[in-house]
MMTF fields as JSON, N, C-alpha, C and O atoms, coordinates in Angstrom:
{
  "mmtfVersion": "1.0.0",
  "mmtfProducer": "UNKNOWN",
  "numBonds": 499,
  "numAtoms": 500,
  "numGroups": 125,
  "numChains": 1,
  "numModels": 1,
  "chainsPerModel": [1],
  "groupsPerChain": [125],
  "chainIdList": ["A"],
  "bondAtomList": [4, 2, 8, 6, 12, 10, 16, 14, 20, 18, 24, 22, 28, 26, 32, 30, 36, 34, 40, 38, 44, 42, 48, 46, 52, 50, 56, 54, 60, 58, 64, 62, 68, 66, 72, 70, 76, 74, 80, 78, 84, 82, 88, 86, 92, 90, 96, 94, 100, 98, 104, 102, 108, 106, 112, 110, 116, 114, 120, 118, 124, 122, 128, 126, 132, 130, 136, 134, 140, 138, 144, 142, 148, 146, 152, 150, 156, 154, 160, 158, 164, 162, 168, 166, 172, 170, 176, 174, 180, 178, 184, 182, 188, 186, 192, 190, 196, 194, 200, 198, 204, 202, 208, 206, 212, 210, 216, 214, 220, 218, 224, 222, 228, 226, 232, 230, 236, 234, 240, 238, 244, 242, 248, 246, 252, 250, 256, 254, 260, 258, 264, 262, 268, 266, 272, 270, 276, 274, 280, 278, 284, 282, 288, 286, 292, 290, 296, 294, 300, 298, 304, 302, 308, 306, 312, 310, 316, 314, 320, 318, 324, 322, 328, 326, 332, 330, 336, 334, 340, 338, 344, 342, 348, 346, 352, 350, 356, 354, 360, 358, 364, 362, 368, 366, 372, 370, 376, 374, 380, 378, 384, 382, 388, 386, 392, 390, 396, 394, 400, 398, 404, 402, 408, 406, 412, 410, 416, 414, 420, 418, 424, 422, 428, 426, 432, 430, 436, 434, 440, 438, 444, 442, 448, 446, 452, 450, 456, 454, 460, 458, 464, 462, 468, 466, 472, 470, 476, 474, 480, 478, 484, 482, 488, 486, 492, 490, 496, 494],
  "bondOrderList": [1, 1, 1, 1, 1, 1, 1, 1, 1, 1, 1, 1, 1, 1, 1, 1, 1, 1, 1, 1, 1, 1, 1, 1, 1, 1, 1, 1, 1, 1, 1, 1, 1, 1, 1, 1, 1, 1, 1, 1, 1, 1, 1, 1, 1, 1, 1, 1, 1, 1, 1, 1, 1, 1, 1, 1, 1, 1, 1, 1, 1, 1, 1, 1, 1, 1, 1, 1, 1, 1, 1, 1, 1, 1, 1, 1, 1, 1, 1, 1, 1, 1, 1, 1, 1, 1, 1, 1, 1, 1, 1, 1, 1, 1, 1, 1, 1, 1, 1, 1, 1, 1, 1, 1, 1, 1, 1, 1, 1, 1, 1, 1, 1, 1, 1, 1, 1, 1, 1, 1, 1, 1, 1, 1],
  "groupList": [{"groupName": "LEU", "atomNameList": ["N", "CA", "C", "O"], "elementList": ["N", "C", "C", "O"], "formalChargeList": [0, 0, 0, 0], "bondAtomList": [1, 0, 2, 1, 3, 2], "bondOrderList": [1, 1, 2], "singleLetterCode": "L", "chemCompType": "L-PEPTIDE LINKING"}, {"groupName": "ASP", "atomNameList": ["N", "CA", "C", "O"], "elementList": ["N", "C", "C", "O"], "formalChargeList": [0, 0, 0, 0], "bondAtomList": [1, 0, 2, 1, 3, 2], "bondOrderList": [1, 1, 2], "singleLetterCode": "D", "chemCompType": "L-PEPTIDE LINKING"}, {"groupName": "VAL", "atomNameList": ["N", "CA", "C", "O"], "elementList": ["N", "C", "C", "O"], "formalChargeList": [0, 0, 0, 0], "bondAtomList": [1, 0, 2, 1, 3, 2], "bondOrderList": [1, 1, 2], "singleLetterCode": "V", "chemCompType": "L-PEPTIDE LINKING"}, {"groupName": "ARG", "atomNameList": ["N", "CA", "C", "O"], "elementList": ["N", "C", "C", "O"], "formalChargeList": [0, 0, 0, 0], "bondAtomList": [1, 0, 2, 1, 3, 2], "bondOrderList": [1, 1, 2], "singleLetterCode": "R", "chemCompType": "L-PEPTIDE LINKING"}, {"groupName": "THR", "atomNameList": ["N", "CA", "C", "O"], "elementList": ["N", "C", "C", "O"], "formalChargeList": [0, 0, 0, 0], "bondAtomList": [1, 0, 2, 1, 3, 2], "bondOrderList": [1, 1, 2], "singleLetterCode": "T", "chemCompType": "L-PEPTIDE LINKING"}, {"groupName": "GLU", "atomNameList": ["N", "CA", "C", "O"], "elementList": ["N", "C", "C", "O"], "formalChargeList": [0, 0, 0, 0], "bondAtomList": [1, 0, 2, 1, 3, 2], "bondOrderList": [1, 1, 2], "singleLetterCode": "E", "chemCompType": "L-PEPTIDE LINKING"}, {"groupName": "GLY", "atomNameList": ["N", "CA", "C", "O"], "elementList": ["N", "C", "C", "O"], "formalChargeList": [0, 0, 0, 0], "bondAtomList": [1, 0, 2, 1, 3, 2], "bondOrderList": [1, 1, 2], "singleLetterCode": "G", "chemCompType": "PEPTIDE LINKING"}, {"groupName": "PHE", "atomNameList": ["N", "CA", "C", "O"], "elementList": ["N", "C", "C", "O"], "formalChargeList": [0, 0, 0, 0], "bondAtomList": [1, 0, 2, 1, 3, 2], "bondOrderList": [1, 1, 2], "singleLetterCode": "F", "chemCompType": "L-PEPTIDE LINKING"}, {"groupName": "ILE", "atomNameList": ["N", "CA", "C", "O"], "elementList": ["N", "C", "C", "O"], "formalChargeList": [0, 0, 0, 0], "bondAtomList": [1, 0, 2, 1, 3, 2], "bondOrderList": [1, 1, 2], "singleLetterCode": "I", "chemCompType": "L-PEPTIDE LINKING"}, {"groupName": "LYS", "atomNameList": ["N", "CA", "C", "O"], "elementList": ["N", "C", "C", "O"], "formalChargeList": [0, 0, 0, 0], "bondAtomList": [1, 0, 2, 1, 3, 2], "bondOrderList": [1, 1, 2], "singleLetterCode": "K", "chemCompType": "L-PEPTIDE LINKING"}, {"groupName": "ALA", "atomNameList": ["N", "CA", "C", "O"], "elementList": ["N", "C", "C", "O"], "formalChargeList": [0, 0, 0, 0], "bondAtomList": [1, 0, 2, 1, 3, 2], "bondOrderList": [1, 1, 2], "singleLetterCode": "A", "chemCompType": "L-PEPTIDE LINKING"}, {"groupName": "MET", "atomNameList": ["N", "CA", "C", "O"], "elementList": ["N", "C", "C", "O"], "formalChargeList": [0, 0, 0, 0], "bondAtomList": [1, 0, 2, 1, 3, 2], "bondOrderList": [1, 1, 2], "singleLetterCode": "M", "chemCompType": "L-PEPTIDE LINKING"}, {"groupName": "SER", "atomNameList": ["N", "CA", "C", "O"], "elementList": ["N", "C", "C", "O"], "formalChargeList": [0, 0, 0, 0], "bondAtomList": [1, 0, 2, 1, 3, 2], "bondOrderList": [1, 1, 2], "singleLetterCode": "S", "chemCompType": "L-PEPTIDE LINKING"}, {"groupName": "PRO", "atomNameList": ["N", "CA", "C", "O"], "elementList": ["N", "C", "C", "O"], "formalChargeList": [0, 0, 0, 0], "bondAtomList": [1, 0, 2, 1, 3, 2], "bondOrderList": [1, 1, 2], "singleLetterCode": "P", "chemCompType": "L-PEPTIDE LINKING"}, {"groupName": "GLN", "atomNameList": ["N", "CA", "C", "O"], "elementList": ["N", "C", "C", "O"], "formalChargeList": [0, 0, 0, 0], "bondAtomList": [1, 0, 2, 1, 3, 2], "bondOrderList": [1, 1, 2], "singleLetterCode": "Q", "chemCompType": "L-PEPTIDE LINKING"}, {"groupName": "CYS", "atomNameList": ["N", "CA", "C", "O"], "elementList": ["N", "C", "C", "O"], "formalChargeList": [0, 0, 0, 0], "bondAtomList": [1, 0, 2, 1, 3, 2], "bondOrderList": [1, 1, 2], "singleLetterCode": "C", "chemCompType": "L-PEPTIDE LINKING"}, {"groupName": "HIS", "atomNameList": ["N", "CA", "C", "O"], "elementList": ["N", "C", "C", "O"], "formalChargeList": [0, 0, 0, 0], "bondAtomList": [1, 0, 2, 1, 3, 2], "bondOrderList": [1, 1, 2], "singleLetterCode": "H", "chemCompType": "L-PEPTIDE LINKING"}, {"groupName": "TYR", "atomNameList": ["N", "CA", "C", "O"], "elementList": ["N", "C", "C", "O"], "formalChargeList": [0, 0, 0, 0], "bondAtomList": [1, 0, 2, 1, 3, 2], "bondOrderList": [1, 1, 2], "singleLetterCode": "Y", "chemCompType": "L-PEPTIDE LINKING"}, {"groupName": "ASN", "atomNameList": ["N", "CA", "C", "O"], "elementList": ["N", "C", "C", "O"], "formalChargeList": [0, 0, 0, 0], "bondAtomList": [1, 0, 2, 1, 3, 2], "bondOrderList": [1, 1, 2], "singleLetterCode": "N", "chemCompType": "L-PEPTIDE LINKING"}],
  "groupTypeList": [0, 1, 2, 3, 4, 0, 5, 6, 1, 4, 7, 4, 8, 6, 6, 9, 0, 10, 10, 6, 4, 11, 3, 0, 0, 11, 7, 2, 12, 13, 14, 15, 13, 0, 15, 9, 6, 0, 8, 13, 2, 10, 9, 12, 7, 10, 9, 1, 5, 3, 2, 1, 0, 2, 7, 2, 6, 1, 1, 10, 13, 10, 5, 14, 16, 10, 11, 8, 5, 3, 11, 6, 11, 5, 10, 17, 13, 7, 2, 18, 6, 13, 5, 4, 6, 14, 3, 7, 5, 2, 5, 9, 0, 13, 17, 10, 2, 0, 0, 1, 1, 12, 6, 4, 2, 0, 12, 9, 6, 0, 2, 18, 12, 3, 5, 16, 7, 5, 12, 0, 8, 8, 10, 16, 5],
  "groupIdList": [1, 2, 3, 4, 5, 6, 7, 8, 9, 10, 11, 12, 13, 14, 15, 16, 17, 18, 19, 20, 21, 22, 23, 24, 25, 26, 27, 28, 29, 30, 31, 32, 33, 34, 35, 36, 37, 38, 39, 40, 41, 42, 43, 44, 45, 46, 47, 48, 49, 50, 51, 52, 53, 54, 55, 56, 57, 58, 59, 60, 61, 62, 63, 64, 65, 66, 67, 68, 69, 70, 71, 72, 73, 74, 75, 76, 77, 78, 79, 80, 81, 82, 83, 84, 85, 86, 87, 88, 89, 90, 91, 92, 93, 94, 95, 96, 97, 98, 99, 100, 101, 102, 103, 104, 105, 106, 107, 108, 109, 110, 111, 112, 113, 114, 115, 116, 117, 118, 119, 120, 121, 122, 123, 124, 125],
  "secStructList": [7, 3, 3, 3, 5, 6, 6, 1, 7, 3, 3, 3, 1, 1, 1, 7, 7, 1, 6, 6, 7, 7, 3, 3, 3, 3, 3, 7, 7, 6, 6, 7, 2, 2, 2, 2, 2, 2, 2, 2, 2, 2, 2, 2, 2, 2, 2, 2, 2, 6, 7, 3, 3, 3, 3, 3, 3, 7, 1, 7, 2, 2, 2, 2, 2, 2, 2, 2, 2, 2, 2, 6, 7, 6, 6, 1, 7, 3, 3, 3, 1, 2, 2, 2, 2, 2, 2, 6, 6, 7, 7, 1, 1, 1, 3, 3, 3, 3, 3, 7, 6, 6, 1, 7, 3, 3, 3, 3, 3, 3, 7, 7, 1, 2, 2, 2, 2, 2, 2, 2, 2, 2, 2, 2, 7],
  "xCoordList": [-5.012, -6.377, -6.316, -5.86, -6.768, -6.835, -8.223, -9.222, -8.28, -9.534, -9.476, -8.469, -10.552, -10.626, -10.718, -11.384, -10.029, -10.165, -11.409, -12.002, -11.797, -12.933, -12.683, -13.624, -11.429, -11.075, -11.085, -10.885, -11.317, -11.385, -10.078, -10.014, -9.021, -7.714, -7.649, -8.296, -6.863, -6.62, -5.642, -4.652, -5.916, -5.068, -4.89, -5.864, -3.657, -3.37, -3.174, -2.361, -3.929, -3.777, -3.167, -3.685, -2.067, -1.393, -0.228, 0.417, 0.057, 1.2, 2.487, 2.479, 3.574, 4.877, 4.955, 4.473, 5.566, 5.841, 7.351, 8.096, 7.796, 9.218, 9.669, 8.919, 10.89, 11.429, 11.273, 11.595, 10.777, 10.622, 9.351, 9.102, 8.544, 7.303, 6.182, 6.072, 5.361, 4.139, 2.958, 3.053, 1.853, 0.644, -0.471, -0.702, -1.154, -2.285, -3.562, -3.75, -4.435, -5.755, -6.706, -6.855, -7.342, -8.277, -9.676, -9.974, -10.536, -11.893, -12.8, -12.891, -13.471, -14.288, -15.608, -15.784, -16.531, -17.819, -18.275, -18.056, -18.906, -19.441, -20.511, -20.754, -21.152, -22.196, -21.65, -22.415, -20.355, -19.743, -19.148, -18.117, -19.778, -19.247, -17.833, -17.006, -17.549, -16.198, -15.177, -14.065, -15.553, -14.643, -14.235, -13.058, -15.21, -14.929, -13.929, -13.06, -14.052, -13.115, -11.734, -10.744, -11.665, -10.38, -9.607, -8.416, -10.259, -9.548, -8.356, -7.27, -8.497, -7.32, -6.254, -5.056, -6.697, -5.761, -4.992, -3.779, -5.684, -5.034, -4.012, -2.913, -4.375, -3.449, -2.202, -1.085, -2.388, -1.256, -0.393, 0.835, -1.031, -0.322, 0.518, 1.69, -0.088, 0.625, 1.834, 2.895, 1.679, 2.805, 3.912, 5.085, 3.535, 4.521, 5.255, 6.456, 4.543, 5.123, 5.649, 6.17, 5.505, 5.938, 5.28, 5.939, 3.982, 3.169, 2.361, 1.836, 2.261, 1.479, 0.002, -0.426, -0.778, -2.178, -3.107, -2.972, -4.044, -5.058, -6.409, -6.587, -7.347, -8.696, -9.533, -9.375, -10.428, -11.281, -12.714, -12.96, -13.647, -15.048, -15.935, -15.472, -17.21, -18.196, -19.52, -20.55, -19.478, -20.669, -20.825, -19.989, -21.886, -22.107, -20.946, -20.518, -20.434, -19.291, -19.504, -18.572, -20.694, -20.948, -20.757, -20.21, -21.204, -21.024, -19.549, -19.086, -18.809, -17.376, -16.637, -15.794, -16.954, -16.298, -16.566, -15.664, -17.79, -18.12, -17.304, -16.81, -17.164, -16.382, -14.906, -14.256, -14.388, -12.988, -12.72, -11.717, -13.612, -13.439, -13.56, -12.749, -14.569, -14.831, -13.683, -13.351, -13.083, -12.059, -10.63, -9.681, -10.456, -9.113, -8.328, -7.158, -8.977, -8.36, -7.88, -7.559, -7.829, -7.515, -6.137, -5.935, -5.207, -3.834, -3.674, -2.594, -4.737, -4.646, -5.484, -6.554, -5.0, -5.853, -7.113, -7.072, -8.228, -9.481, -10.099, -10.546, -10.111, -10.685, -12.144, -12.452, -13.04, -14.455, -15.064, -14.989, -15.662, -16.312, -16.233, -15.423, -17.059, -17.155, -16.012, -15.812, -15.262, -14.278, -13.223, -12.908, -12.688, -11.597, -12.076, -11.414, -13.219, -13.773, -14.102, -13.895, -14.612, -14.918, -13.639, -13.585, -12.621, -11.357, -10.727, -10.17, -10.825, -10.22, -11.223, -10.916, -12.416, -13.459, -13.82, -13.953, -13.977, -14.348, -15.849, -16.648, -16.218, -17.631, -18.114, -19.291, -17.227, -17.594, -16.541, -15.398, -16.962, -16.059, -15.916, -16.788, -14.834, -13.664, -12.726, -12.585, -12.103, -11.274, -9.984, -9.989, -8.898, -7.614, -6.875, -6.983, -6.121, -5.282, -3.889, -3.741, -2.877, -1.495, -0.827, -0.81, -0.273, 0.401, 1.883, 2.281, 2.698, 4.126, 4.439, 3.534, 5.735, 6.137, 5.909, 6.034, 5.576, 5.25, 3.737, 3.281, 2.963, 1.514, 0.936, -0.258, 1.772, 1.333, 0.659, 1.14, -0.447, -1.13, -0.275, 0.037, 0.097, 0.878, -0.041, 0.204, -1.096, -2.06, -3.31, -3.261, -4.423, -5.675, -6.64, -6.491, -7.638, -8.649, -9.405, -9.092, -10.403, -11.16, -10.246, -9.389, -10.425, -9.634, -10.58, -11.52, -10.323, -11.096, -10.27, -10.816, -8.939, -8.049, -6.661, -6.352, -5.842, -4.453, -3.734, -2.898, -4.058, -3.426, -3.723, -2.878, -4.91, -5.244, -4.401, -3.96, -4.173, -3.283, -1.87, -1.22, -1.42, -0.075, 0.027, 1.083, -1.061, -1.038, -0.869, -0.341, -1.313, -1.098, 0.401, 0.875, 1.143, 2.597, 3.257, 4.145, 2.825, 3.42, 3.175, 4.072, 1.99, 1.686, 2.607, 3.039, 2.903, 3.821, 5.232, 5.897, 5.686, 7.06, 7.224, 8.31],
  "yCoordList": [-0.201, -0.69, -2.164, -2.496, -3.043, -4.466, -4.797, -4.566, -5.338, -5.646, -7.077, -7.767, -7.509, -8.857, -8.782, -7.916, -9.716, -9.852, -10.684, -11.261, -10.743, -11.575, -13.043, -13.811, -13.422, -14.807, -15.078, -16.215, -14.032, -14.199, -14.008, -14.196, -13.632, -13.404, -12.015, -11.084, -11.882, -10.562, -9.815, -10.383, -8.553, -7.712, -6.374, -5.769, -5.917, -4.65, -3.554, -3.68, -2.483, -1.303, -0.217, 0.112, 0.33, 1.387, 0.885, 1.668, -0.391, -0.932, -0.775, -0.306, -1.168, -1.079, -2.019, -3.15, -1.539, -2.323, -2.375, -1.707, -3.154, -3.183, -1.769, -1.005, -1.436, -0.093, 0.291, -0.483, 1.493, 2.017, 1.582, 2.015, 0.737, 0.257, 1.268, 1.901, 1.407, 2.201, 1.273, 0.317, 1.56, 0.761, 1.657, 2.755, 1.168, 1.878, 1.15, -0.011, 1.823, 1.301, 1.81, 3.018, 0.896, 1.26, 0.847, -0.344, 1.831, 1.594, 1.415, 2.297, 0.268, -0.085, -0.716, -1.098, -0.815, -1.474, -2.115, -1.557, -3.281, -3.91, -3.058, -3.219, -2.152, -1.296, -0.02, 0.766, 0.194, 1.431, 1.219, 0.558, 1.768, 1.591, 2.15, 1.54, 3.297, 3.859, 2.935, 2.777, 2.33, 1.417, 0.267, -0.085, -0.312, -1.449, -1.067, -1.862, 0.143, 0.596, 0.912, 0.842, 1.26, 1.639, 0.49, 0.628, -0.639, -1.767, -2.191, -2.364, -2.37, -2.714, -1.614, -1.898, -0.373, 0.758, 0.719, 0.932, 0.451, 0.369, -0.757, -0.594, -1.896, -3.032, -2.694, -2.995, -2.082, -1.692, -0.641, -0.732, 0.341, 1.405, 0.825, 1.169, -0.054, -0.646, -1.437, -1.389, -2.16, -2.933, -2.002, -2.201, -0.992, -0.065, 0.731, 0.974, 1.135, 1.975, 1.17, 1.734, -0.152, -1.051, -0.667, -0.511, -0.525, -0.168, -1.39, -2.105, -1.629, -2.726, -2.347, -1.408, -3.052, -2.713, -3.569, -4.792, -2.917, -3.578, -2.988, -1.77, -3.854, -3.393, -3.403, -4.268, -2.422, -2.279, -2.047, -1.268, -2.727, -2.556, -2.711, -3.012, -2.5, -2.602, -3.093, -2.433, -4.252, -4.822, -6.26, -6.767, -6.907, -8.302, -9.145, -8.968, -10.056, -10.879, -11.593, -11.682, -12.095, -12.791, -11.852, -12.257, -10.602, -9.616, -9.301, -9.171, -9.178, -8.88, -10.043, -9.831, -11.27, -12.438, -12.506, -12.826, -12.211, -12.215, -11.158, -11.415, -9.972, -8.914, -9.324, -9.112, -9.899, -10.324, -11.327, -11.227, -12.281, -13.287, -12.659, -12.934, -11.818, -11.185, -10.252, -10.158, -9.566, -8.559, -9.079, -8.316, -10.35, -10.902, -10.286, -9.938, -10.151, -9.497, -10.489, -10.087, -11.761, -12.795, -12.636, -13.088, -12.021, -11.898, -10.789, -10.625, -10.032, -8.883, -9.101, -9.706, -8.607, -8.662, -7.83, -6.79, -8.301, -7.566, -7.491, -8.492, -6.283, -6.024, -5.63, -4.802, -6.222, -5.906, -5.551, -6.33, -4.378, -3.918, -2.403, -1.788, -1.799, -0.335, 0.36, 1.56, -0.35, 0.295, 1.099, 2.229, 0.519, 1.176, 2.451, 3.487, 2.381, 3.57, 4.664, 5.845, 4.275, 5.262, 5.905, 7.119, 5.099, 5.618, 6.653, 7.654, 6.395, 7.305, 8.315, 9.035, 8.361, 9.321, 9.271, 10.304, 8.056, 7.856, 8.079, 7.408, 9.024, 9.33, 8.938, 8.623, 8.952, 8.621, 7.687, 7.64, 6.948, 6.02, 6.423, 7.09, 6.024, 5.319, 6.264, 7.436, 5.73, 6.517, 5.749, 4.518, 6.452, 5.808, 6.536, 7.752, 5.752, 6.279, 5.686, 4.471, 6.534, 6.091, 6.209, 7.282, 5.085, 5.036, 4.761, 4.071, 5.307, 5.002, 3.757, 3.111, 3.423, 2.195, 2.201, 1.163, 3.359, 3.407, 3.48, 3.53, 3.486, 3.538, 4.935, 5.117, 5.922, 7.314, 7.608, 7.184, 8.331, 8.727, 9.762, 10.82, 9.439, 10.364, 11.261, 12.459, 10.667, 11.418, 10.55, 9.331, 11.201, 10.474, 11.326, 12.545, 10.671, 11.416, 10.562, 9.39, 11.171, 10.512, 10.258, 11.083, 9.13, 8.812, 8.346, 7.592, 8.798, 8.266, 8.19, 8.117, 8.208, 8.032, 7.658, 7.796, 7.191, 6.87, 8.123, 8.044, 9.25, 10.503, 10.81, 11.366, 10.454, 10.679, 9.789, 10.223, 8.538, 7.668, 8.259, 8.296, 8.715, 9.307, 10.561, 10.838, 11.32, 12.537, 12.199, 13.011, 11.014, 10.603, 10.475, 10.878, 9.916, 9.776, 11.145, 11.447, 11.97, 13.303, 14.135, 14.85, 14.057, 14.812, 14.382, 15.205, 13.094, 12.581, 13.114, 13.555, 13.071, 13.504, 14.986, 15.53],
  "zCoordList": [22.523, 22.465, 22.075, 20.98, 22.953, 22.656, 22.136, 22.817, 20.926, 20.261, 19.735, 19.894, 19.117, 18.547, 17.029, 16.463, 16.396, 14.95, 14.665, 15.576, 13.4, 13.009, 13.331, 13.528, 13.383, 13.694, 15.195, 15.622, 16.001, 17.443, 18.177, 19.391, 17.446, 18.066, 18.684, 18.206, 19.75, 20.342, 19.457, 18.995, 19.222, 18.373, 19.076, 19.526, 19.167, 19.835, 18.799, 17.884, 18.959, 18.113, 18.979, 20.046, 18.509, 19.256, 20.071, 20.769, 20.001, 20.724, 19.929, 18.79, 20.537, 19.875, 18.687, 18.739, 17.618, 16.421, 16.224, 16.941, 15.271, 14.937, 14.573, 13.966, 14.948, 14.697, 13.228, 12.327, 13.014, 11.661, 10.95, 9.825, 11.576, 10.971, 11.166, 12.216, 10.148, 10.275, 10.034, 9.265, 10.691, 10.537, 10.01, 10.518, 8.985, 8.403, 8.781, 8.419, 9.503, 9.818, 8.75, 8.565, 8.054, 6.987, 7.42, 7.522, 7.674, 8.129, 6.92, 6.066, 6.852, 5.692, 6.128, 7.285, 5.17, 5.397, 4.091, 3.016, 4.178, 2.968, 2.282, 1.086, 3.029, 2.456, 1.82, 1.261, 1.896, 1.414, 0.014, -0.117, -1.031, -2.386, -2.552, -3.23, -1.942, -2.029, -1.376, -1.88, -0.266, 0.436, -0.472, -0.555, -1.148, -2.032, -3.116, -3.474, -3.635, -4.653, -4.11, -4.839, -2.829, -2.234, -1.61, -1.334, -1.385, -0.776, -1.63, -1.078, -2.954, -3.755, -3.727, -3.755, -3.671, -3.6, -2.286, -2.269, -1.192, 0.122, 0.149, 0.68, -0.422, -0.458, -1.273, -0.853, -2.414, -3.263, -2.577, -2.589, -1.987, -1.277, -0.137, 0.016, 0.657, 1.797, 1.327, 1.951, 0.237, -0.308, -0.801, -0.485, -1.573, -2.14, -1.063, -1.181, -0.024, 1.028, 2.219, 3.181, 2.139, 3.23, 4.562, 5.59, 4.495, 5.654, 6.06, 5.206, 7.358, 7.904, 7.82, 8.49, 7.015, 6.757, 7.615, 7.663, 8.285, 9.091, 8.687, 8.68, 8.356, 8.048, 9.32, 10.182, 9.417, 10.592, 10.126, 9.205, 10.765, 10.421, 11.642, 12.743, 11.418, 12.496, 11.912, 12.043, 11.27, 10.655, 11.131, 11.88, 10.7, 11.051, 10.531, 9.39, 11.35, 10.926, 9.595, 8.796, 9.341, 8.077, 6.885, 5.859, 7.016, 5.944, 5.741, 4.608, 6.845, 6.753, 6.091, 5.219, 6.507, 5.904, 4.397, 3.623, 3.983, 2.557, 1.809, 0.712, 2.402, 1.766, 1.688, 0.665, 2.749, 2.774, 1.656, 0.949, 1.506, 0.45, -0.93, -1.815, -1.116, -2.41, -2.828, -4.009, -1.843, -2.146, -1.969, -2.143, -1.631, -1.481, -0.336, -0.493, 0.819, 1.97, 3.032, 4.151, 2.696, 3.683, 4.32, 5.447, 3.648, 4.155, 5.197, 5.766, 5.448, 6.345, 7.597, 7.533, 8.739, 9.929, 9.699, 9.043, 10.247, 10.139, 11.53, 12.089, 12.066, 13.378, 13.173, 12.315, 13.959, 13.8, 15.147, 16.098, 15.221, 16.438, 16.515, 15.821, 17.346, 17.388, 18.123, 17.932, 18.952, 19.828, 19.072, 19.447, 18.017, 17.296, 16.618, 16.699, 15.953, 15.311, 16.306, 16.03, 17.457, 18.495, 19.017, 19.214, 19.239, 19.778, 18.844, 19.295, 17.529, 16.557, 15.988, 15.038, 16.572, 16.196, 14.719, 14.062, 14.208, 12.812, 12.681, 13.334, 11.836, 11.626, 10.242, 10.066, 9.258, 7.884, 7.302, 7.757, 6.287, 5.609, 4.156, 3.599, 3.556, 4.059, 4.817, 4.47, 5.84, 6.742, 6.994, 7.017, 7.181, 7.439, 8.553, 8.713, 9.318, 10.394, 10.218, 10.087, 10.215, 10.1, 11.47, 12.072, 11.956, 13.255, 13.064, 12.126, 13.965, 13.902, 14.731, 15.259, 14.84, 15.517, 17.027, 17.676, 17.587, 19.01, 19.243, 20.385, 18.148, 18.259, 18.259, 18.493, 17.998, 17.952, 16.607, 15.557, 16.652, 15.419, 14.703, 15.25, 13.47, 12.642, 11.816, 11.674, 11.278, 10.479, 10.32, 10.48, 10.004, 9.818, 9.023, 8.943, 8.43, 7.712, 6.716, 6.509, 6.106, 5.05, 3.861, 3.545, 3.21, 2.021, 0.921, 1.173, -0.288, -1.407, -2.688, -3.789, -2.528, -3.682, -3.186, -2.002, -4.09, -3.735, -3.228, -2.328, -3.796, -3.383, -1.922, -1.22, -1.464, -0.051, 0.854, 1.919, 0.432, 1.204, 1.236, 2.281, 0.08, 0.01, 0.872, 1.442, 0.971, 1.792, 3.281, 4.04, 3.698, 5.091, 5.366, 6.428, 4.414, 4.563, 4.501, 5.298, 3.559, 3.398, 4.645, 5.092, 5.21, 6.433, 7.568, 8.375, 7.623, 8.645, 8.415, 9.352, 7.156, 6.847, 7.099, 6.896]
}
């Protein structure tokens, strides 16, 4: 799936990654209180597990930029638009999808704690 980041760059979701790399798609919204609490958890989890973290949203760009600045998310790609959520059938937030290095979905689901992020890895293993 080729999508656009908030910066206007093309970003491929589901494409090949470096061997052994996993990518975590974290679906968030500035209006979601749980999302705001989980963003630091997602960042910490991705660092600890050496997972490539990408944030995904579907809100007004100005709102997303404000959230990115407020939450210190500048170092991560941020995809904005409905296509990604529709492709992965995201109905509620916060939601996460774990992909392997070939772009295959390993696990996915609602997340609201570090344990839920860890369960995505455990489900894959």
